[in-house]
C-alpha positions in Angstrom: 0.0 0.0 0.0 1.2 3.5 -0.8 0.0 6.8 0.6 -0.8 10.0 -1.2 1.9 12.5 -0.2 -0.7 15.1 0.9 -2.6 12.7 3.1 0.3 12.7 5.6 -0.4 16.3 6.4 -4.0 16.0 7.6 -4.3 19.7 7.2 -1.4 20.4 9.6 1.6 22.6 8.8 5.1 21.0 8.6 7.7 21.8 11.2 9.4 24.4 8.9 6.2 26.0 7.8 6.7 29.8 7.5 10.4 29.5 6.7 11.3 31.0 3.3 14.3 29.6 1.5 15.9 30.8 -1.7 17.9 27.9 -3.2 20.6 28.5 -5.7 22.0 25.0 -5.5 23.2 22.3 -7.9 23.8 18.7 -7.0 25.9 19.7 -4.0 23.0 21.3 -2.1 19.7 20.4 -3.8 19.1 17.6 -1.3 19.4 20.1 1.6 16.7 22.2 -0.1 14.5 19.1 -0.5 14.9 18.2 3.2 13.6 21.7 4.2 10.8 21.8 1.5 9.4 18.4 2.5 9.2 19.7 6.1 7.1 22.6 5.1 9.5 25.4 4.2 8.7 27.6 1.2 11.7 26.7 -0.9 12.1 28.8 -4.1 14.5 27.2 -6.5 16.2 29.8 -8.5 17.7 28.5 -11.8 19.5 30.1 -14.7 17.5 30.6 -17.9 17.0 27.3 -19.5 17.2 25.4 -16.2 19.8 24.1 -13.8 22.4 21.7 -15.1 21.1 18.9 -12.8 18.1 18.6 -15.1 20.4 16.9 -17.6 21.1 14.0 -15.3 19.5 10.8 -16.3 17.6 8.5 -16.3 14.7 10.2 -17.9 11.0 9.5 -17.8 10.3 7.0 -20.6 14.0 7.4 -21.7 13.2 10.7 -23.4 16.0 13.2 -22.5 14.3 16.5 -21.5 15.1 19.0 -18.6 11.6 18.4 -17.2 11.8 14.6 -17.3 15.0 13.9 -15.3 14.1 11.4 -12.6 17.1 12.5 -10.5 15.9 16.1 -10.7 12.4 14.9 -9.7 13.6 13.2 -6.6 15.9 16.0 -5.3 13.6 18.9 -5.9 10.2 17.9 -4.5 8.2 20.5 -2.5 9.9 23.5 -4.2 8.6 26.3 -6.4 10.8 27.2 -9.3 11.8 30.4 -11.1 14.5 31.4 -13.6 16.7 34.4 -13.1 19.9 35.7 -14.6 21.9 37.0 -11.7 24.6 38.5 -14.0 22.1 41.0 -15.3 21.4 44.3 -13.4 17.7 43.6 -13.4 18.2 40.0 -12.2 20.4 41.1 -9.3 17.8 43.7 -8.2 15.0 41.1 -8.4 17.1 38.7 -6.3 17.7 41.5 -3.7 14.0 42.0 -3.5 13.4 38.3 -2.9 16.1 38.2 -0.1 14.3 41.0 1.7 11.5 38.5 2.4 13.6 35.4 2.9 14.9 33.7 6.0 17.7 31.7 4.3 19.7 31.7 1.1 21.3 28.3 0.2 23.9 28.6 -2.5 26.6 26.4 -4.1 28.4 28.8 -6.4 32.2 28.9 -6.4 33.7 30.9 -3.6 33.6 34.6 -4.2 31.0 34.4 -7.1 28.1 36.1 -5.3 30.1 38.7 -3.5 31.6 39.7 -6.9 28.0 40.4 -8.0 27.3 42.5 -5.0 25.2 39.6 -3.6 27.4 38.4 -0.8 26.2 37.9 2.8 27.1 41.4 3.9 25.3 43.0 1.0 22.2 41.0 1.5 22.1 41.2 5.3 22.3 45.0 5.3 18.7 45.0 4.3 17.7 41.9 6.2 19.7 41.5 9.4 17.9 38.2 10.3 19.0 36.6 7.0 21.0 33.4 7.1 23.2 32.5 4.1 24.6 29.0 3.8 27.4 28.6 1.2 28.0 24.9 0.5 31.1 24.5 -1.6 33.6 21.7 -2.3 36.3 22.9 0.1 34.9 26.0 1.8 35.5 29.7 1.3 39.2 29.7 2.4 42.2 27.4 2.3 44.6 26.2 -0.4 42.0 23.9 -2.0 39.1 26.4 -2.1 39.2 26.8 -5.9 39.8 23.2 -6.8 37.3 21.5 -9.1 35.7 18.3 -7.8 33.0 15.7 -8.2 31.3 13.1 -6.0 34.0 10.5 -6.5 36.8 12.9 -5.8 35.2 13.8 -2.5 34.7 10.2 -1.5 38.4 9.7 -2.3 39.7 12.8 -0.6 37.4 12.5 2.4 38.4 8.9 3.3 35.4 6.9 2.4 37.1 5.1 -0.5 40.0 4.0 1.6 37.7 2.1 3.9 35.5 0.6 1.2 36.3 -2.5 -0.9 37.5 -6.1 -0.5 40.0 -7.6 1.9 42.9 -9.7 0.7 41.2 -13.0 1.6 38.6 -12.3 -1.1 40.5 -10.2 -3.7 44.2 -9.9 -3.8 45.6 -6.4 -4.2 42.0 -5.1 -4.4 41.7 -1.4 -5.1 39.5 1.0 -3.0 35.9 1.3 -4.1 33.7 4.3 -3.9 30.1 4.1 -2.7 27.7 5.1 -5.4 24.7 7.4 -5.6 26.2 10.8 -4.9 27.1 10.0 -1.3 29.3 13.0 -0.9 26.5 15.4 -1.9 24.1 13.6 0.6 26.6 13.9 3.4 27.3 17.6 2.7 23.6 18.4 2.4 22.9 16.8 5.7 25.6 18.8 7.5 24.5 22.0 5.8 21.0 21.3 6.9 22.2 20.7 10.5 24.2 24.0 10.4 21.1 25.8 9.1 18.9 24.5 11.8 21.4 25.6 14.5 21.6 29.1 12.9 17.8 29.3 12.9 17.8 28.3 16.6 20.4 31.0 17.3 18.3 33.5 15.4 15.2 32.7 17.4 17.1 33.5 20.6 19.1 36.5 19.4 17.3 37.9 16.4 20.5 37.8 14.4 21.2 35.9 11.2 24.6 34.7 10.2 26.8 33.3 7.4 27.5 29.5 7.2 30.6 28.4 5.3 30.0 24.7 4.7 32.5 22.4 3.1 31.7 19.1 1.3 35.2 17.9 2.0 35.0 18.5 5.7 31.5 16.9 5.9 33.0 13.8 4.3 36.0 13.8 6.6 33.6 13.9 9.5 31.8 10.8 8.2 34.5 8.1 7.9 32.9 6.1 10.7 35.7 5.3 13.1 38.7 5.8 10.7 39.7 9.2 11.8 38.9 8.6 15.5 40.9 5.4 15.5 43.9 7.1 13.9 43.8 10.1 16.3 43.7 7.9 19.3 45.9 5.0 18.3 47.8 6.0 15.2 46.4 2.9 13.4 45.1 3.0 9.9 41.9 1.0 9.3 41.9 -1.7 6.6 39.3 -2.5 4.0 37.2 -5.6 4.8 34.6 -7.2 2.5 31.1 -6.2 3.4 31.9 -5.1 6.9 33.4 -2.2 8.9 36.9 -1.2 8.1 39.2 -1.8 11.1 42.9 -2.1 12.1 42.5 -5.8 12.8 41.6 -8.5 10.4 38.0 -8.9 11.6 35.9 -11.9 11.1 33.4 -12.1 8.2 29.9 -10.9 8.9 28.1 -11.4 5.6 27.3 -15.0 4.9 25.6 -16.7 1.9 22.5 -18.8 2.5 21.1 -22.0 1.0 18.7 -20.2 -1.4 21.3 -17.8 -2.8 20.7 -14.9 -0.4 22.9 -13.2 2.1 22.6 -12.3 5.8 24.6 -9.8 7.8 25.4 -11.2 11.2 27.2 -8.1 12.7 30.4 -9.8 14.0 28.4 -12.4 15.9 31.5 -14.7 16.3 33.7 -12.1 18.1 30.8 -10.4 20.0 29.5 -13.6 21.6 29.7 -14.5 25.3 29.1 -18.1 26.6 25.4 -17.6 27.2 24.7 -16.2 23.7 26.8 -18.8 22.0 24.9 -21.5 23.9 21.6 -20.1 22.6 22.9 -20.0 19.1 24.4 -23.5 19.3 21.2 -25.0 20.6 19.3 -23.5 17.6 22.0 -24.9 15.2 21.8 -28.3 16.9 18.1 -28.5 16.1 19.2 -28.8 12.5 22.2 -31.1 13.3 24.7 -28.3 12.5 26.1 -27.2 15.8 29.4 -29.2 15.4 31.3 -28.8 18.7 29.7 -25.5 19.8 27.8 -27.2 22.7 31.1 -28.4 24.2 31.5 -27.3 27.8 34.8 -25.5 26.9 32.7 -22.7 25.3 31.3 -21.8 28.8 34.7 -20.0 29.2 34.7 -16.5 27.8 38.3 -16.6 26.9 37.8 -19.7 24.8 34.8 -18.2 23.1 36.8 -15.1 22.1 39.9 -17.1 21.1 37.8 -19.4 18.8 35.8 -16.6 17.2 36.9 -17.6 13.7 36.0 -21.2 14.2 32.6 -20.1 15.4 32.2 -18.1 12.3 33.1 -21.1 10.1 30.5 -23.2 11.9 28.0 -20.4 11.5 28.8 -20.1 7.8 28.1 -23.9 7.3 24.8 -23.4 9.2 23.9 -20.5 6.8 24.8 -22.6 3.8 22.2 -25.1 4.8 19.3 -22.7 5.7 17.1 -20.3 3.8 17.7 -16.6 4.2 14.3 -15.8 5.7 14.5 -18.4 8.4 18.0 -17.3 9.3 17.5 -13.6 9.9 14.1 -13.9 11.5 15.3 -16.8 13.6 18.3 -14.7 14.7 16.1 -11.8 15.6 13.8 -14.1 17.7 17.0 -15.2 19.6 18.2 -11.6 20.2 20.8 -11.5 17.5 20.8 -8.3 15.4 20.9 -10.1 12.1 19.4 -8.7 8.9 18.8 -9.9 5.3 20.7 -8.2 2.5 17.8 -6.9 0.5 17.5 -6.4 -3.2 15.8 -3.2 -4.5 12.6 -5.1 -5.5 12.5 -6.5 -2.0 12.8 -3.1 -0.5 10.0 -1.8 -2.7 7.7 -4.6 -1.5 8.9 -4.4 2.2 5.8 -5.0 4.4 7.4 -3.0 7.2 7.9 0.1 5.1 4.4 -0.3 3.6 2.9 -0.6 7.1 4.5 2.7 8.1 3.4 4.4 4.9 6.9 5.1 3.8 6.2 5.1 0.1 4.1 8.0 -1.1 2.3 8.9 -4.3 3.2 12.3 -5.9 1.0 13.7 -8.6 2.5 15.0 -11.9 -0.5 16.9 -13.3 1.3 17.7 -16.6 1.7 14.0 -17.2 -1.8 13.0 -15.9 -0.5 10.5 -13.4 1.2 9.9 -10.1 4.5 8.3 -9.2 5.8 6.5 -6.2 8.5 8.3 -4.2 10.4 7.4 -1.1 9.1 9.1 2.0 10.0 10.5 5.3 12.8 9.5 7.7 10.5 10.2 10.7 6.9 10.4 11.4 5.7 13.6 13.0 2.5 13.5 15.0 1.9 17.2 15.2 3.8 18.9 12.3 4.0 16.3 9.6 6.4 15.7 6.8 4.8 15.8 3.3 5.8 16.2 -0.3 3.7 19.2 -1.2 4.3 19.2 -4.9 6.5 17.5 -7.5 9.7 19.2 -8.7 9.0 22.4 -10.6 9.1 22.7 -14.4 11.6 25.2 -15.7 10.3 28.7 -14.7 7.0 27.2 -13.6 6.4 29.8 -10.9 7.9 32.9 -12.6 4.5 34.6 -12.9 3.3 33.5 -9.5 6.3 34.9 -7.7 7.5 37.8 -9.9 3.9 39.1 -10.5 2.0 37.7 -7.5 4.6 38.5 -4.9 6.9 41.2 -6.3 4.0 43.0 -8.1 5.5 43.0 -11.6 3.0 43.3 -14.4 2.7 40.6 -17.0 4.0 43.0 -19.5 7.1 43.6 -17.4 7.6 39.9 -17.1 7.4 39.4 -20.8 10.0 42.2 -21.3 12.3 40.6 -18.8 12.0 37.3 -20.6 12.7 38.9 -23.9 15.8 40.7 -22.5 17.3 37.5 -21.0 16.7 38.4 -17.4 14.3 35.5 -16.6 
């Protein structure tokens, strides 16, 4: 079962309702804007004439390349209104200043120095709106020797440390190279940290009445998100090693992803090395029901030191047990016995996940221009009083030009036409 996106709201306003955001963001920050828009903020996405370059990212609806049919753009730009504006024109800059006078936040991902060079830096904008918050999300921040370097998602995952911890260990692939996670992870990480910084600045403004400037760096966000790699190095000087399908660590940890009889896989979260005598006994009794406990019921395993010393043997016995059992029985049986095991799911299994469906995770978003609705992933949390909701699908290019420029800035339709003909919008 899927829910209509608007049904989650039940007529209630989201937690960020009343917040106005001007988003000038590409792939680095558009997810940050989505997070705020889906929580009720009025996010106005400001694109250059012809649309933002993220509209060219495929796949496309029905495989027809078009800036209004990018599925990636659809996902990352829900709940936003969209306008076009040429900031390099005098008229465009003036219109932007008028918009910032009514805004709470400007989120931008331009190269360092770009907006100040246009007279649109934080100090310029805050002079007319002292409560304004500006968050600049750039690859390496506004200062430092790398500030002007070019980058991409893969470069950030390499430079930030994620790649060094991801890949295969030598037991599985000799001399294996590092592997990057896919799916724009660096942009997601950066957008989350920018979002947290913005929320903190809003909290400060509520207390002080003062806005502020946030210099957010994708690189630093990634370096903060290497799990234990940096913390381990700072405290011990040890460099974590890549391990197949499990956490990187300085030691050669036991395997935690094991294949099952029916071709599936289950993650057992280091169950061999994390066991104590009581938990091992519980596990061995279950395995013995299927004649697969081997020697794990031996009294010697009532000694904790023996359990820890024989962790690899335990894992080998466990692997044989898994090889003779179906995936569903293994992970559910483990959960019933207080082991935090989980099946490694395929995407079609996630889409049909009864748990996610029971919580209404998947929502239907209407695309009126196409005459149909599409299923989207939903909220990370359920709000009982200020609900999350996708209020609208991603904007078409310049879809809300008239609504905002005429309806809110009081331009006439004739002026709007003239601005379009002169390349301002």
